[in-house]
GUFIDO-553027 format. One record per atom (N, C-alpha, C, O, CB): residue number from 0; x, y, z; atom name. Coordinates in steps of 0.1 Angstrom, whole numbers, always signed. Atoms other than C-alpha are relative to their C-alpha. Glycine has a CB too. Example, Ala and Ser with C-alpha at 12.3 -4.5 7.8 and 13.67 -1.06 7.14 Angstrom:
2
SITE   i     X     Y     Z at
SITE   0    +9   -12    +0  N
SITE   0  +123   -45   +78 CA
SITE   0    +9   +12    +0  C
SITE   0   +19   +12    +7  O
SITE   0   -10    +0   +12 CB
SITE   1    -9   -11    +0  N
SITE   1  +137   -11   +71 CA
SITE   1    -8   +11    +8  C
SITE   1    -3   +22    +9  O
SITE   1    +4    +5   -14 CB
//
This chain:
88
SITE   i     X     Y     Z at
SITE   0   +14   -10   -12  N
SITE   0   -81  -191   +26 CA
SITE   0   +15    +9    +1  C
SITE   0   +15   +19    -6  O
SITE   0   -11   -11   +21 CB
SITE   1    -8   -12    +5  N
SITE   1   -46  -172   +30 CA
SITE   1    +6    +6    -4  C
SITE   1   +15   +14    +1  O
SITE   1    +2    +3    +1 CB
SITE   2    -9   -10    +8  N
SITE   2   -35  -159    +3 CA
SITE   2   -15   +11    -6  C
SITE   2   -16   +21   -13  O
SITE   2   +12   -10   -17 CB
SITE   3   +20    -9    +4  N
SITE   3   -78  -145    -1 CA
SITE   3    +2   +13   +12  C
SITE   3    -1   +25   +10  O
SITE   3   -22   -15   +10 CB
SITE   4    +5   -12   -12  N
SITE   4   -75  -125   +33 CA
SITE   4   +17   +10    -3  C
SITE   4   +19   +22    +0  O
SITE   4    -4   -10   +24 CB
SITE   5    -7   -12    -1  N
SITE   5   -39  -114   +23 CA
SITE   5    -5   +15   -15  C
SITE   5    -5   +27   -14  O
SITE   5   +19    -7    -1 CB
SITE   6    +9    -7    +7  N
SITE   6   -56   -99    -9 CA
SITE   6    -6    +8    +6  C
SITE   6    -3   +20    +7  O
SITE   6    -9    -6    -6 CB
SITE   7   +11    -9    -9  N
SITE   7   -82   -87   +10 CA
SITE   7    +6   +14    +5  C
SITE   7    +3   +25    +0  O
SITE   7    -5    -8   +14 CB
SITE   8    -8    -7   -10  N
SITE   8   -58   -67   +35 CA
SITE   8    +8   +13   -12  C
SITE   8    +7   +25   -12  O
SITE   8   +13   -13   +10 CB
SITE   9    -5   -13   +15  N
SITE   9   -39   -52    +0 CA
SITE   9    -3    +4    -5  C
SITE   9    +4   +12   -12  O
SITE   9    +6    +1   -10 CB
SITE  10   +11   -11    +0  N
SITE  10   -70   -37    -9 CA
SITE  10    +0    +5    +6  C
SITE  10    +0   +16    +0  O
SITE  10   -10    +0    +0 CB
SITE  11    +3    -7   -15  N
SITE  11   -73   -23   +24 CA
SITE  11   +14   +13    +1  C
SITE  11   +14   +25    +4  O
SITE  11    +2   -14   +16 CB
SITE  12   -10   -11    +0  N
SITE  12   -41    -7   +21 CA
SITE  12    +1   +14   -14  C
SITE  12    +2   +26   -14  O
SITE  12   +14    -8    +1 CB
SITE  13    +5    -2   +16  N
SITE  13   -46    -1   -17 CA
SITE  13    -8   +15    +1  C
SITE  13    -5   +25    -5  O
SITE  13   -11   -14    -6 CB
SITE  14   +11    -8    -1  N
SITE  14   -80   +20    -2 CA
SITE  14    +7    +7    +7  C
SITE  14    +6   +17    +0  O
SITE  14   -12    -5    +5 CB
SITE  15    +1    -6    -8  N
SITE  15   -66   +37   +24 CA
SITE  15   +13   +10    -5  C
SITE  15   +12   +21    +0  O
SITE  15    -1    -6   +12 CB
SITE  16    -6    -7    +7  N
SITE  16   -38   +51    +5 CA
SITE  16    +3   +13   -12  C
SITE  16   +10   +23   -13  O
SITE  16    +2    -6    +0 CB
SITE  17    +8    -7    +8  N
SITE  17   -57   +64   -25 CA
SITE  17    -6    +6    -9  C
SITE  17    -6   +12   -19  O
SITE  17    -1    +1    +0 CB
SITE  18   +16    -4    +1  N
SITE  18   -88   +67   -22 CA
SITE  18    -3   +15    +1  C
SITE  18    -8   +15   +13  O
SITE  18    -7    -8   +13 CB
SITE  19    +0   -11    -7  N
SITE  19   -92  +102   -16 CA
SITE  19   -11    +1   +10  C
SITE  19   -10    +9   +20  O
SITE  19    +1   +11    -8 CB
SITE  20   +11    -4   -13  N
SITE  20  -129   +99    +5 CA
SITE  20    +7    -9    +5  C
SITE  20    +1    -8   +16  O
SITE  20   -19    -1    +1 CB
SITE  21    +0    +5    -8  N
SITE  21  -109   +71   +22 CA
SITE  21   +15    -2    +8  C
SITE  21   +17   -11   +17  O
SITE  21    -6    -9    -4 CB
SITE  22    -5    +1    -6  N
SITE  22   -76   +81   +28 CA
SITE  22    +5    +5    +8  C
SITE  22    +2   +16   +11  O
SITE  22    +2    -1    -3 CB
SITE  23    -6    -2   -17  N
SITE  23   -53   +80   +62 CA
SITE  23   +15    +8    -3  C
SITE  23   +20   +18    +2  O
SITE  23    +4   -19    +9 CB
SITE  24   -13    -2    +0  N
SITE  24   -20   +81   +46 CA
SITE  24    +7   +18    -5  C
SITE  24   +10   +22   -16  O
SITE  24    +4   -14   -10 CB
SITE  25   -15    -6    +6  N
SITE  25    +4  +111   +47 CA
SITE  25   -18   +11    +7  C
SITE  25   -22   +21    +0  O
SITE  25   +12    -4   -23 CB
SITE  26   +14   -11    -6  N
SITE  26   -30  +132   +64 CA
SITE  26    +6    +4   +11  C
SITE  26   +16    -1   +15  O
SITE  26   -18    -7    +4 CB
SITE  27    -4    -4   -14  N
SITE  27   -29  +153   +95 CA
SITE  27    +2    -7   +15  C
SITE  27    +8    -5   +26  O
SITE  27    -9    +9    +1 CB
SITE  28   -10    +9   -11  N
SITE  28   -23  +129  +116 CA
SITE  28    +8   -16    +2  C
SITE  28    +4   -26    -4  O
SITE  28    -7    -1   +10 CB
SITE  29   -13    +6    +5  N
SITE  29    +7  +108  +120 CA
SITE  29    -5   -19    +6  C
SITE  29    -1   -30    +5  O
SITE  29   +18   +10    +8 CB
SITE  30    -1   +17    -7  N
SITE  30    -6   +77  +139 CA
SITE  30    -5    -9   -13  C
SITE  30    -4   -21   -15  O
SITE  30   -12    -4   +16 CB
SITE  31    +5   +17    +9  N
SITE  31   -23   +63  +108 CA
SITE  31    +5    +4   -12  C
SITE  31    -2    +0   -22  O
SITE  31   -20    -5    -2 CB
SITE  32   -13    +5    +4  N
SITE  32    +3   +68   +90 CA
SITE  32   +11   -10    +1  C
SITE  32   +15   -16    -9  O
SITE  32    +4    +7    +2 CB
SITE  33   -10   +13   -10  N
SITE  33   +26   +44  +107 CA
SITE  33   -12   -10    +1  C
SITE  33    -8   -20    -4  O
SITE  33    +6    +6   +19 CB
SITE  34    +5    +9    +0  N
SITE  34    -5   +23  +112 CA
SITE  34    -3    -2   -19  C
SITE  34    +2   -13   -21  O
SITE  34   -10    +1   +11 CB
SITE  35    -4   +10   +16  N
SITE  35    -7   +14   +69 CA
SITE  35   +14    +1    -3  C
SITE  35   +17    -5   -13  O
SITE  35    -8    +6   -15 CB
SITE  36   -16    +1    +9  N
SITE  36   +32   +21   +62 CA
SITE  36    +1   -17   +13  C
SITE  36    +7   -25    +6  O
SITE  36   +18   +22    +3 CB
SITE  37    -4    +6    -1  N
SITE  37   +34    -8   +87 CA
SITE  37   -11   -15    +0  C
SITE  37   -10   -25    +6  O
SITE  37    +8    +5   +10 CB
SITE  38    +9    +8    -2  N
SITE  38    +3   -28   +78 CA
SITE  38    +7    +1   -16  C
SITE  38   +16    -8   -16  O
SITE  38   -18    +2    +8 CB
SITE  39    -7    +2   +15  N
SITE  39   +17   -25   +39 CA
SITE  39   +15   -11    +7  C
SITE  39   +17   -22    +4  O
SITE  39    +6   +21    -9 CB
SITE  40   -17   +10    -2  N
SITE  40   +53   -41   +54 CA
SITE  40    -3   -12    +4  C
SITE  40    +7   -19    +6  O
SITE  40   +12    +4   +12 CB
SITE  41    +5    +5    -8  N
SITE  41   +32   -64   +69 CA
SITE  41    -2   -14    -8  C
SITE  41    +2   -26    -6  O
SITE  41   -11    +7    +6 CB
SITE  42    +7    +9   +15  N
SITE  42   +12   -76   +32 CA
SITE  42   +13    -8    -7  C
SITE  42   +16   -20   -10  O
SITE  42    -7   +14   -14 CB
SITE  43   -10    +3    +6  N
SITE  43   +42   -73   +17 CA
SITE  43   +11   -11    +9  C
SITE  43   +11   -23    +7  O
SITE  43    +5   +13    -4 CB
SITE  44    -9   +14    -8  N
SITE  44   +66   -95   +38 CA
SITE  44    -7   -18    -1  C
SITE  44    -2   -29    -3  O
SITE  44    +0    +5   +22 CB
SITE  45    +6   +10    -3  N
SITE  45   +39  -120   +43 CA
SITE  45    -5   -10   -16  C
SITE  45    -7   -22   -16  O
SITE  45   -12    +6   +10 CB
SITE  46    +5    +5   +11  N
SITE  46   +28  -124    +4 CA
SITE  46   +15    -7    -3  C
SITE  46   +16   -19    -6  O
SITE  46    -7   +12   -12 CB
SITE  47   -21    +7    +5  N
SITE  47   +71  -132    -3 CA
SITE  47    -1   -14    +3  C
SITE  47    +2   -23    -5  O
SITE  47   +17    +6   +11 CB
SITE  48    -3    +4    -1  N
SITE  48   +68  -154   +21 CA
SITE  48   -10   -15    +1  C
SITE  48    -8   -26    +5  O
SITE  48    +8    +7    +6 CB
SITE  49    +9   +10    +3  N
SITE  49   +37  -171   +13 CA
SITE  49    +1   -14   -13  C
SITE  49    -1   -26   -15  O
SITE  49    -9    +9    -2 CB
SITE  50    -1    +1   +18  N
SITE  50   +44  -170   -27 CA
SITE  50   +18   -13    +4  C
SITE  50   +18   -22    -4  O
SITE  50    +5   +25   -12 CB
SITE  51   -10    +9    -3  N
SITE  51   +79  -192   -13 CA
SITE  51    -1   -10    -1  C
SITE  51    +9   -16    -4  O
SITE  51    +4    +0    +9 CB
SITE  52   +12    +9    -4  N
SITE  52   +53  -221    -7 CA
SITE  52    -3    -5    -9  C
SITE  52    -1   -17   -12  O
SITE  52   -11    +4    +6 CB
SITE  53    +5    +3    +7  N
SITE  53   +35  -218   -29 CA
SITE  53    -2   +10   -14  C
SITE  53    -7   +21   -16  O
SITE  53    -7    -3    +7 CB
SITE  54    -1   -13    +9  N
SITE  54   +36  -200   -56 CA
SITE  54   -15    +7    -7  C
SITE  54   -20    -4    -8  O
SITE  54   +11    -4   -13 CB
SITE  55    +2    -6    -3  N
SITE  55    +8  -177   -66 CA
SITE  55    -8   +11    -4  C
SITE  55   -10   +17    +6  O
SITE  55    +8    +0    +3 CB
SITE  56    -3   -12    +2  N
SITE  56    -4  -147   -84 CA
SITE  56   -11    +8    +8  C
SITE  56   -15   +19    +5  O
SITE  56    +1    +3   -14 CB
SITE  57    +9   -12   -16  N
SITE  57   -27  -135   -50 CA
SITE  57   +10    +6    +4  C
SITE  57   +11   +18    +6  O
SITE  57    -8    -8   +17 CB
SITE  58   -13   -11   -10  N
SITE  58    +3  -127   -34 CA
SITE  58    +5    +4   -15  C
SITE  58    -4    +9   -20  O
SITE  58   +14   -11   +15 CB
SITE  59    -3   -12    +7  N
SITE  59   +23  -112   -67 CA
SITE  59   -10   +16    +3  C
SITE  59    -7   +27    +6  O
SITE  59    -1    -5   -16 CB
SITE  60   +11   -13    +0  N
SITE  60    -9   -89   -66 CA
SITE  60    +2    +6   +16  C
SITE  60   +10   +15   +20  O
SITE  60   -18    -7    -2 CB
SITE  61    -5    -7   -16  N
SITE  61    -9   -82   -30 CA
SITE  61   +12    +2    +7  C
SITE  61   +11    +7   +18  O
SITE  61    -4    -6   +10 CB
SITE  62   -14    -4    -4  N
SITE  62   +29   -79   -25 CA
SITE  62    -4   +14   -11  C
SITE  62    -4   +24    -4  O
SITE  62   +16   -12    -5 CB
SITE  63    +1    -9    +6  N
SITE  63   +20   -52   -57 CA
SITE  63   -10   +12    +6  C
SITE  63   -11   +24    +5  O
SITE  63    -2    -6   -12 CB
SITE  64   +13   -12    -5  N
SITE  64    -7   -37   -42 CA
SITE  64    +6    +4   +14  C
SITE  64    +5   +16   +18  O
SITE  64   -19    -9    +4 CB
SITE  65    -2    -4   -14  N
SITE  65    +8   -39    -6 CA
SITE  65   +13   +15    -3  C
SITE  65   +15   +19    +9  O
SITE  65    +7   -16   +10 CB
SITE  66   -12    -3    +9  N
SITE  66   +37   -16   -24 CA
SITE  66    -8   +21    +3  C
SITE  66    -2   +31    +6  O
SITE  66    +0   -12   -22 CB
SITE  67    +4    -8    +1  N
SITE  67    +8   +11   -27 CA
SITE  67    +5   +16    +8  C
SITE  67    +3   +28    +4  O
SITE  67   -11    -6    +1 CB
SITE  68    -9   -11    -3  N
SITE  68   +28   +34    -1 CA
SITE  68   +10    +9    -2  C
SITE  68   +10   +21    -2  O
SITE  68    +1    -1    +5 CB
SITE  69   -17    -7    +8  N
SITE  69   +62   +42   -12 CA
SITE  69    -4    +3   -22  C
SITE  69    +2   +12   -28  O
SITE  69   +19   -22    +2 CB
SITE  70    -1    -7    +9  N
SITE  70   +47   +41   -50 CA
SITE  70    -6   +13    +1  C
SITE  70    +0   +21    -6  O
SITE  70    -3    -6   -10 CB
SITE  71    +8   -12    -8  N
SITE  71   +23   +70   -36 CA
SITE  71   +12   +11    +2  C
SITE  71    +9   +21    -5  O
SITE  71    -7    -6   +17 CB
SITE  72    -9    -9    -5  N
SITE  72   +55   +90   -22 CA
SITE  72   +10    +0   -12  C
SITE  72   +20    +8   -10  O
SITE  72    +5    -5   +14 CB
SITE  73   -11    +2    +7  N
SITE  73   +75   +81   -55 CA
SITE  73   -13   +12   -11  C
SITE  73   -12   +24   -14  O
SITE  73    +6   -20    -5 CB
SITE  74    +7   -10    +8  N
SITE  74   +46   +97   -78 CA
SITE  74    -3   +17    +8  C
SITE  74    -4   +27    +2  O
SITE  74   -14    -8    -5 CB
SITE  75    +2   -12   -10  N
SITE  75   +40  +124   -50 CA
SITE  75   +17   +13    -2  C
SITE  75   +18   +25    -3  O
SITE  75    -1   -10   +18 CB
SITE  76   -12    -7    +3  N
SITE  76   +79  +133   -55 CA
SITE  76    +7    +6   -11  C
SITE  76   +15   +15   -11  O
SITE  76    +6    -6    +2 CB
SITE  77    -2    -2   +13  N
SITE  77   +81  +131   -91 CA
SITE  77   -11   +14    -3  C
SITE  77    -9   +25    -8  O
SITE  77    -3   -16    -9 CB
SITE  78    +7   -21    +2  N
SITE  78   +51  +160   -91 CA
SITE  78    +5   +14    +9  C
SITE  78    +4   +26    +6  O
SITE  78   -18    +3    +4 CB
SITE  79    +0   -12    -2  N
SITE  79   +62  +178   -68 CA
SITE  79   +17    +4    -4  C
SITE  79   +20   +15    +1  O
SITE  79    -5    +2   +14 CB
SITE  80    -9    -2   +13  N
SITE  80   +97  +177   -92 CA
SITE  80    -1    +9    -6  C
SITE  80    +8   +18    -6  O
SITE  80    -1    -7    -9 CB
SITE  81    +8    +1   +13  N
SITE  81   +77  +184  -118 CA
SITE  81    -3   +20    +3  C
SITE  81    +0   +29    -5  O
SITE  81   -17   -15    -1 CB
SITE  82    +2   -15    -6  N
SITE  82   +66  +221   -97 CA
SITE  82   -18    -1    -8  C
SITE  82   -23    +5   -17  O
SITE  82   +15   +17    -9 CB
SITE  83    +7    +6    +4  N
SITE  83   +33  +202   -99 CA
SITE  83    -7    -2   +17  C
SITE  83    -6   -11   +26  O
SITE  83    +6   -11   -10 CB
SITE  84    +9    +4   -18  N
SITE  84    +9  +213   -64 CA
SITE  84    -6   -10    +2  C
SITE  84   -15   -15    -5  O
SITE  84   -13    +9    +5 CB
SITE  85   +11   +16    -8  N
SITE  85    -1  +183   -39 CA
SITE  85    -9    +0    -3  C
SITE  85   -15   -11    -6  O
SITE  85    -4    -2   +14 CB
SITE  86   +14    +3    -6  N
SITE  86   -31  +193   -36 CA
SITE  86   -12   +12    -8  C
SITE  86    -6   +12   -19  O
SITE  86    +1    +3   +20 CB
SITE  87    -2    -4    +6  N
SITE  87   -52  +219   -52 CA
SITE  87   -10   +11    +7  C
SITE  87   -11   +22    +1  O
SITE  87    +1    -7   -10 CB
//
């Protein structure tokens, strides 16, 4: 049950980071960005802890999806370094 809950939370982190209609990460309000980062850290830490006890691909995928805010910042940094605009 824990692995499904972590996976659902990691999907929520990915949706709030990547999908434009639900994106709250790096918008005008700072509290949503902080909450998404806290949720992402929570998902990553607990997926690593639970993966040590019982090896499962659910925890690995949860960890990867939990890294979505960091991956988003890397992609934005690459786009800005290449001179591409961040927003249309």
